[in-house]
LODRENDREN-71663 format. One record per atom (N, C-alpha, C): residue in three letters; x, y negated, z. Coordinates in nm, 3 decimals, padded with zeros to 5 digits. Layout:
{'ALA', {X, Y, Z}}
...
END
This chain:
{'MET', {09.523, -03.055, 01.802}}
{'MET', {09.463, -02.970, 01.904}}
{'MET', {09.538, -02.991, 02.035}}
{'SER', {09.463, -03.017, 02.140}}
{'SER', {09.519, -03.038, 02.273}}
{'SER', {09.483, -02.920, 02.361}}
{'GLN', {09.583, -02.848, 02.407}}
{'GLN', {09.558, -02.730, 02.488}}
{'GLN', {09.589, -02.754, 02.634}}
{'THR', {09.509, -02.691, 02.718}}
{'THR', {09.535, -02.686, 02.861}}
{'THR', {09.557, -02.540, 02.896}}
{'VAL', {09.659, -02.513, 02.974}}
{'VAL', {09.689, -02.376, 03.015}}
{'VAL', {09.654, -02.361, 03.162}}
{'LEU', {09.568, -02.263, 03.189}}
{'LEU', {09.525, -02.235, 03.325}}
{'LEU', {09.585, -02.103, 03.373}}
{'LYS', {09.636, -02.101, 03.494}}
{'LYS', {09.682, -01.976, 03.556}}
{'LYS', {09.560, -01.907, 03.615}}
{'VAL', {09.545, -01.779, 03.584}}
{'VAL', {09.427, -01.706, 03.627}}
{'VAL', {09.470, -01.571, 03.686}}
{'GLU', {09.425, -01.543, 03.807}}
{'GLU', {09.455, -01.416, 03.873}}
{'GLU', {09.340, -01.318, 03.854}}
{'GLY', {09.375, -01.190, 03.848}}
{'GLY', {09.274, -01.085, 03.844}}
{'GLY', {09.254, -01.020, 03.709}}
{'MET', {09.311, -01.078, 03.603}}
{'MET', {09.296, -01.020, 03.470}}
{'MET', {09.402, -00.912, 03.450}}
{'SER', {09.359, -00.793, 03.400}}
{'SER', {09.457, -00.686, 03.386}}
{'SER', {09.439, -00.597, 03.263}}
{'CYS', {09.333, -00.619, 03.185}}
{'CYS', {09.307, -00.526, 03.075}}
{'CYS', {09.231, -00.594, 02.962}}
{'GLY', {09.205, -00.518, 02.859}}
{'GLY', {09.132, -00.569, 02.744}}
{'GLY', {08.992, -00.615, 02.778}}
{'HIS', {08.928, -00.547, 02.872}}
{'HIS', {08.795, -00.589, 02.915}}
{'HIS', {08.800, -00.728, 02.976}}
{'CYS', {08.904, -00.755, 03.053}}
{'CYS', {08.920, -00.887, 03.113}}
{'CYS', {08.934, -00.993, 03.005}}
{'VAL', {09.016, -00.964, 02.905}}
{'VAL', {09.035, -01.057, 02.794}}
{'VAL', {08.901, -01.085, 02.726}}
{'ALA', {08.828, -00.979, 02.695}}
{'ALA', {08.699, -00.994, 02.627}}
{'ALA', {08.600, -01.073, 02.712}}
{'ALA', {08.598, -01.048, 02.842}}
{'ALA', {08.505, -01.117, 02.931}}
{'ALA', {08.534, -01.267, 02.935}}
{'VAL', {08.660, -01.303, 02.951}}
{'VAL', {08.697, -01.444, 02.962}}
{'VAL', {08.680, -01.514, 02.827}}
{'GLU', {08.736, -01.457, 02.721}}
{'GLU', {08.727, -01.521, 02.590}}
{'GLU', {08.581, -01.528, 02.543}}
{'GLY', {08.502, -01.427, 02.574}}
{'GLY', {08.361, -01.427, 02.536}}
{'GLY', {08.284, -01.538, 02.606}}
{'GLU', {08.312, -01.555, 02.733}}
{'GLU', {08.243, -01.660, 02.809}}
{'GLU', {08.282, -01.798, 02.758}}
{'LEU', {08.409, -01.816, 02.722}}
{'LEU', {08.453, -01.945, 02.669}}
{'LEU', {08.388, -01.972, 02.534}}
{'THR', {08.373, -01.869, 02.453}}
{'THR', {08.307, -01.883, 02.324}}
{'THR', {08.163, -01.930, 02.343}}
{'LYS', {08.096, -01.877, 02.443}}
{'LYS', {07.958, -01.920, 02.472}}
{'LYS', {07.952, -02.070, 02.503}}
{'LEU', {08.058, -02.122, 02.564}}
{'LEU', {08.064, -02.265, 02.594}}
{'LEU', {08.099, -02.348, 02.471}}
{'GLY', {08.146, -02.282, 02.366}}
{'GLY', {08.190, -02.353, 02.247}}
{'GLY', {08.335, -02.396, 02.255}}
{'VAL', {08.413, -02.326, 02.336}}
{'VAL', {08.553, -02.359, 02.360}}
{'VAL', {08.642, -02.250, 02.300}}
{'VAL', {08.752, -02.292, 02.238}}
{'VAL', {08.850, -02.196, 02.190}}
{'VAL', {08.941, -02.160, 02.307}}
{'GLY', {08.951, -02.030, 02.336}}
{'GLY', {09.035, -01.985, 02.445}}
{'GLY', {09.115, -01.862, 02.407}}
{'LYS', {09.237, -01.852, 02.459}}
{'LYS', {09.324, -01.738, 02.431}}
{'LYS', {09.387, -01.692, 02.562}}
{'VAL', {09.364, -01.564, 02.595}}
{'VAL', {09.418, -01.506, 02.717}}
{'VAL', {09.554, -01.443, 02.689}}
{'ASP', {09.650, -01.466, 02.779}}
{'ASP', {09.779, -01.399, 02.776}}
{'ASP', {09.790, -01.321, 02.907}}
{'LEU', {09.765, -01.189, 02.899}}
{'LEU', {09.766, -01.107, 03.020}}
{'LEU', {09.902, -01.105, 03.088}}
{'GLY', {10.008, -01.098, 03.009}}
{'GLY', {10.143, -01.091, 03.064}}
{'GLY', {10.178, -01.211, 03.150}}
{'LYS', {10.136, -01.327, 03.106}}
{'LYS', {10.164, -01.450, 03.179}}
{'LYS', {10.053, -01.487, 03.278}}
{'LYS', {09.942, -01.412, 03.273}}
{'LYS', {09.825, -01.442, 03.357}}
{'LYS', {09.777, -01.584, 03.331}}
{'GLU', {09.765, -01.617, 03.201}}
{'GLU', {09.725, -01.751, 03.161}}
{'GLU', {09.610, -01.747, 03.061}}
{'VAL', {09.535, -01.856, 03.060}}
{'VAL', {09.433, -01.878, 02.960}}
{'VAL', {09.458, -02.016, 02.900}}
{'ALA', {09.484, -02.020, 02.771}}
{'ALA', {09.502, -02.147, 02.701}}
{'ALA', {09.367, -02.185, 02.641}}
{'VAL', {09.322, -02.306, 02.669}}
{'VAL', {09.193, -02.352, 02.619}}
{'VAL', {09.207, -02.486, 02.549}}
{'ASP', {09.121, -02.507, 02.450}}
{'ASP', {09.118, -02.633, 02.378}}
{'ASP', {08.976, -02.688, 02.386}}
{'VAL', {08.959, -02.796, 02.459}}
{'VAL', {08.828, -02.858, 02.473}}
{'VAL', {08.823, -02.993, 02.401}}
{'SER', {08.924, -03.021, 02.319}}
{'SER', {08.935, -03.154, 02.259}}
{'SER', {08.820, -03.189, 02.165}}
{'ASN', {08.757, -03.092, 02.102}}
{'ASN', {08.648, -03.121, 02.008}}
{'ASN', {08.512, -03.087, 02.066}}
{'THR', {08.501, -03.086, 02.198}}
{'THR', {08.375, -03.050, 02.264}}
{'THR', {08.344, -03.149, 02.375}}
{'ASP', {08.224, -03.136, 02.431}}
{'ASP', {08.185, -03.214, 02.548}}
{'ASP', {08.210, -03.136, 02.677}}
{'VAL', {08.276, -03.021, 02.665}}
{'VAL', {08.301, -02.933, 02.779}}
{'VAL', {08.421, -02.986, 02.858}}
{'THR', {08.408, -02.985, 02.990}}
{'THR', {08.518, -03.030, 03.076}}
{'THR', {08.601, -02.909, 03.121}}
{'ILE', {08.720, -02.937, 03.167}}
{'ILE', {08.806, -02.831, 03.221}}
{'ILE', {08.741, -02.768, 03.343}}
{'ASP', {08.671, -02.846, 03.423}}
{'ASP', {08.601, -02.789, 03.539}}
{'ASP', {08.495, -02.688, 03.496}}
{'GLN', {08.425, -02.716, 03.386}}
{'GLN', {08.327, -02.620, 03.334}}
{'GLN', {08.396, -02.493, 03.287}}
{'VAL', {08.512, -02.507, 03.226}}
{'VAL', {08.590, -02.391, 03.182}}
{'VAL', {08.631, -02.308, 03.303}}
{'LYS', {08.682, -02.373, 03.405}}
{'LYS', {08.722, -02.303, 03.528}}
{'LYS', {08.605, -02.229, 03.589}}
{'ASP', {08.490, -02.296, 03.596}}
{'ASP', {08.370, -02.233, 03.653}}
{'ASP', {08.330, -02.109, 03.572}}
{'ALA', {08.338, -02.119, 03.439}}
{'ALA', {08.300, -02.006, 03.353}}
{'ALA', {08.392, -01.887, 03.376}}
{'ILE', {08.521, -01.914, 03.392}}
{'ILE', {08.618, -01.806, 03.418}}
{'ILE', {08.592, -01.744, 03.555}}
{'GLU', {08.570, -01.828, 03.655}}
{'GLU', {08.544, -01.777, 03.790}}
{'GLU', {08.412, -01.702, 03.798}}
{'ASP', {08.314, -01.742, 03.717}}
{'ASP', {08.186, -01.669, 03.713}}
{'ASP', {08.204, -01.525, 03.662}}
{'GLN', {08.313, -01.500, 03.591}}
{'GLN', {08.343, -01.366, 03.542}}
{'GLN', {08.419, -01.283, 03.645}}
{'GLY', {08.449, -01.344, 03.761}}
{'GLY', {08.513, -01.271, 03.870}}
{'GLY', {08.663, -01.290, 03.883}}
{'TYR', {08.717, -01.391, 03.812}}
{'TYR', {08.861, -01.417, 03.818}}
{'TYR', {08.886, -01.545, 03.894}}
{'THR', {09.009, -01.564, 03.940}}
{'THR', {09.044, -01.681, 04.019}}
{'THR', {09.137, -01.772, 03.941}}
{'VAL', {09.093, -01.894, 03.919}}
{'VAL', {09.177, -01.995, 03.853}}
{'VAL', {09.260, -02.059, 03.961}}
{'ILE', {09.394, -02.049, 03.949}}
{'ILE', {09.481, -02.102, 04.054}}
{'ILE', {09.550, -02.231, 04.012}}
{'ALA', {09.545, -02.265, 03.886}}
{'ALA', {09.604, -02.392, 03.842}}
{'ALA', {09.546, -02.431, 03.708}}
END
């Protein structure tokens, strides 16, 4: 499994976690939010999904991907 960790601003609660992880699930991507670190770890290795698509999905939920 190859993970990419993205820094994401604006997440602060369980709803944020559910929104981001839910959207990633819709893409077919495994994602795990760490609120304390303001990070989202994603694994796109077994999919045709790109990191740019992951970033767009997170930003569509109202959060800012900074790295």
